[in-house]
LOSEGU-431136 format. One record per residue (C-alpha): x negated, y negated, z; residue in one letter; chain. Coordinates in Angstrom, 3 decimals, always signed. Layout:
<<X; Y; Z>; "A"; "A">
...
//
This chain:
<<-53.287; +168.013; +108.848>; "M"; "A">
<<-52.713; +166.144; +105.548>; "L"; "A">
<<-53.996; +167.511; +102.460>; "K"; "A">
<<-56.181; +165.427; +100.606>; "N"; "A">
<<-58.075; +165.831; +96.967>; "V"; "A">
<<-61.536; +164.938; +97.215>; "I"; "A">
<<-62.716; +163.689; +93.764>; "R"; "A">
<<-65.852; +164.531; +92.160>; "V"; "A">
<<-67.269; +161.990; +89.331>; "G"; "A">
<<-69.486; +162.608; +86.483>; "I"; "A">
<<-72.818; +163.637; +87.669>; "A"; "A">
<<-71.709; +163.720; +91.125>; "D"; "A">
<<-71.024; +166.248; +94.006>; "M"; "A">
<<-69.291; +166.983; +97.086>; "N"; "A">
<<-67.459; +169.223; +99.467>; "I"; "A">
<<-64.217; +170.063; +100.541>; "A"; "A">
<<-62.940; +172.218; +103.889>; "K"; "A">
<<-59.519; +173.517; +104.420>; "T"; "A">
<<-56.989; +172.252; +103.652>; "P"; "A">
<<-58.253; +169.988; +101.520>; "H"; "A">
<<-58.932; +170.419; +97.953>; "T"; "A">
<<-61.683; +169.417; +95.597>; "I"; "A">
<<-61.175; +168.078; +92.106>; "R"; "A">
<<-63.258; +166.619; +88.863>; "T"; "A">
<<-62.196; +165.834; +85.391>; "S"; "A">
<<-63.621; +165.009; +82.315>; "G"; "A">
<<-65.513; +168.277; +81.780>; "L"; "A">
<<-66.254; +168.259; +77.966>; "G"; "A">
<<-69.824; +169.257; +77.558>; "S"; "A">
<<-70.347; +169.104; +81.478>; "C"; "A">
<<-70.104; +172.120; +83.620>; "V"; "A">
<<-68.365; +172.102; +87.018>; "G"; "A">
<<-69.952; +174.410; +89.335>; "V"; "A">
<<-67.912; +175.559; +92.581>; "V"; "A">
<<-70.139; +176.985; +95.347>; "L"; "A">
<<-67.772; +178.350; +98.252>; "Y"; "A">
<<-67.929; +180.366; +101.323>; "D"; "A">
<<-64.306; +182.310; +101.419>; "E"; "A">
<<-64.686; +182.921; +105.427>; "T"; "A">
<<-65.527; +179.279; +106.399>; "K"; "A">
<<-63.114; +178.013; +103.780>; "K"; "A">
<<-65.565; +175.392; +102.547>; "I"; "A">
<<-66.583; +174.523; +98.783>; "A"; "A">
<<-68.997; +172.414; +97.078>; "G"; "A">
<<-68.244; +170.932; +94.020>; "L"; "A">
<<-70.949; +169.832; +91.235>; "L"; "A">
<<-70.300; +168.094; +88.005>; "H"; "A">
<<-73.270; +168.955; +85.942>; "V"; "A">
<<-73.842; +166.550; +82.850>; "M"; "A">
<<-77.227; +167.938; +81.468>; "L"; "A">
<<-79.432; +171.058; +81.854>; "P"; "A">
<<-82.689; +170.068; +82.828>; "D"; "A">
<<-84.162; +167.317; +85.062>; "S"; "A">
<<-87.201; +167.105; +82.734>; "T"; "A">
<<-84.973; +165.149; +80.410>; "L"; "A">
<<-84.300; +162.483; +82.943>; "G"; "A">
<<-86.282; +159.136; +82.607>; "K"; "A">
<<-85.272; +157.255; +85.876>; "A"; "A">
<<-87.674; +157.157; +88.783>; "E"; "A">
<<-84.718; +157.593; +91.416>; "N"; "A">
<<-83.509; +160.724; +89.698>; "L"; "A">
<<-79.645; +161.645; +90.290>; "N"; "A">
<<-79.940; +165.139; +91.530>; "V"; "A">
<<-76.314; +165.895; +90.780>; "A"; "A">
<<-76.538; +164.950; +86.804>; "K"; "A">
<<-78.709; +168.321; +86.307>; "F"; "A">
<<-78.122; +172.013; +86.481>; "A"; "A">
<<-81.567; +172.779; +87.724>; "D"; "A">
<<-81.526; +169.953; +90.464>; "T"; "A">
<<-77.905; +169.662; +91.307>; "G"; "A">
<<-77.066; +173.638; +92.367>; "I"; "A">
<<-80.018; +173.556; +94.479>; "Y"; "A">
<<-78.896; +170.190; +96.298>; "A"; "A">
<<-75.203; +171.568; +96.765>; "L"; "A">
<<-76.387; +174.715; +98.397>; "M"; "A">
<<-78.558; +172.617; +100.816>; "E"; "A">
<<-75.312; +170.430; +101.710>; "R"; "A">
<<-73.373; +173.561; +102.033>; "L"; "A">
<<-76.256; +174.942; +104.552>; "K"; "A">
<<-76.055; +171.742; +106.335>; "A"; "A">
<<-72.272; +172.631; +107.225>; "E"; "A">
<<-73.377; +175.918; +108.676>; "G"; "A">
<<-72.692; +178.270; +105.206>; "V"; "A">
<<-75.202; +181.020; +105.090>; "R"; "A">
<<-76.477; +181.100; +101.411>; "P"; "A">
<<-76.277; +184.626; +101.051>; "L"; "A">
<<-72.479; +184.315; +101.569>; "S"; "A">
<<-71.989; +181.676; +98.728>; "L"; "A">
<<-70.105; +182.486; +95.620>; "K"; "A">
<<-69.659; +180.525; +92.362>; "A"; "A">
<<-67.045; +179.744; +89.945>; "K"; "A">
<<-67.765; +177.455; +86.834>; "I"; "A">
<<-65.892; +175.968; +84.304>; "A"; "A">
<<-66.702; +173.599; +81.400>; "G"; "A">
<<-69.546; +173.669; +78.621>; "G"; "A">
<<-67.280; +173.184; +75.775>; "A"; "A">
<<-68.947; +172.359; +72.594>; "Q"; "A">
<<-67.188; +168.973; +71.744>; "M"; "A">
<<-68.677; +168.043; +68.475>; "F"; "A">
<<-68.285; +170.760; +65.628>; "Q"; "A">
<<-71.155; +169.184; +63.486>; "F"; "A">
<<-74.707; +170.172; +63.624>; "G"; "A">
<<-76.732; +172.767; +65.412>; "T"; "A">
<<-79.683; +170.916; +66.850>; "S"; "A">
<<-80.102; +171.289; +70.473>; "D"; "A">
<<-78.874; +167.596; +71.033>; "T"; "A">
<<-75.549; +168.638; +70.131>; "I"; "A">
<<-75.386; +171.685; +71.816>; "R"; "A">
<<-75.174; +170.337; +75.279>; "I"; "A">
<<-72.275; +172.585; +76.491>; "G"; "A">
<<-73.792; +175.875; +75.852>; "P"; "A">
<<-77.283; +174.548; +77.025>; "R"; "A">
<<-75.465; +173.261; +80.334>; "N"; "A">
<<-73.878; +176.877; +80.624>; "I"; "A">
<<-77.053; +178.908; +80.445>; "E"; "A">
<<-78.815; +176.284; +82.562>; "A"; "A">
<<-76.161; +176.777; +85.278>; "V"; "A">
<<-76.056; +180.754; +84.824>; "K"; "A">
<<-79.865; +180.624; +85.072>; "S"; "A">
<<-79.926; +178.367; +88.297>; "E"; "A">
<<-77.382; +180.576; +90.061>; "L"; "A">
<<-79.030; +183.853; +89.199>; "N"; "A">
<<-82.404; +182.125; +90.298>; "R"; "A">
<<-80.838; +181.416; +93.836>; "L"; "A">
<<-78.775; +184.942; +94.154>; "S"; "A">
<<-75.517; +183.418; +93.763>; "I"; "A">
<<-73.089; +185.739; +91.898>; "P"; "A">
<<-70.556; +184.048; +89.535>; "I"; "A">
<<-67.287; +185.560; +90.307>; "V"; "A">
<<-65.326; +183.945; +87.411>; "A"; "A">
<<-65.479; +181.419; +84.683>; "E"; "A">
<<-64.013; +179.511; +82.239>; "D"; "A">
<<-66.462; +178.307; +79.647>; "T"; "A">
<<-67.169; +177.322; +76.164>; "G"; "A">
<<-64.444; +176.376; +73.715>; "G"; "A">
<<-63.941; +173.107; +72.334>; "S"; "A">
<<-61.471; +171.499; +74.716>; "S"; "A">
<<-62.261; +169.206; +77.946>; "G"; "A">
<<-61.107; +170.457; +81.451>; "R"; "A">
<<-60.042; +169.337; +84.749>; "T"; "A">
<<-60.541; +171.479; +87.617>; "I"; "A">
<<-59.594; +171.648; +91.133>; "E"; "A">
<<-60.431; +174.300; +93.847>; "F"; "A">
<<-58.703; +175.333; +96.951>; "D"; "A">
<<-61.098; +176.600; +99.756>; "P"; "A">
<<-58.230; +177.995; +101.568>; "S"; "A">
<<-57.389; +180.276; +98.547>; "T"; "A">
<<-60.713; +180.340; +96.817>; "S"; "A">
<<-58.664; +179.659; +93.770>; "T"; "A">
<<-59.812; +177.439; +90.777>; "L"; "A">
<<-57.217; +175.755; +88.824>; "S"; "A">
<<-58.351; +174.667; +85.410>; "I"; "A">
<<-56.226; +172.413; +83.183>; "R"; "A">
<<-57.441; +172.509; +79.664>; "T"; "A">
<<-56.580; +169.838; +77.168>; "V"; "A">
<<-53.782; +171.390; +75.086>; "N"; "A">
<<-53.554; +174.845; +76.722>; "A"; "A">
<<-52.006; +174.310; +79.962>; "G"; "A">
<<-53.319; +175.326; +83.231>; "T"; "A">
<<-54.620; +178.743; +84.433>; "K"; "A">
<<-56.301; +180.008; +87.850>; "D"; "A">
<<-59.279; +181.942; +88.216>; "I"; "A">
//
């Protein structure tokens, strides 16, 4: 079977099954959340833009945009594919502090996204097995459900696998 890369945009989510991989780019202050089941070789990827859906003003809320609604929605999509929530593990990357001036919460989106993602994963009892978060550089991530490897390409720092 041909291997495809499933792309996930900003404030978006999708799932991938072996042999396909799943990728998102443009992770600055955004956090990429991978939920996966090692035995079923399936993974979901969520590109979180903001920590909290109460920040959203739209009536048709994009659940993938926020940590508190997106992680739950991704878990539900994986459940629809036959994954048991107790078998899920998480890997996360991103949440950079992209602006070095000021300390107000509006500037601290990256750190707040990381905190919100961790809080929601904890609430859902999904363990984080690896992370590459913080710093000040953007990232592109790609997850391979067949190996449970998350490859992270960081601007000016090359690629590493977690």
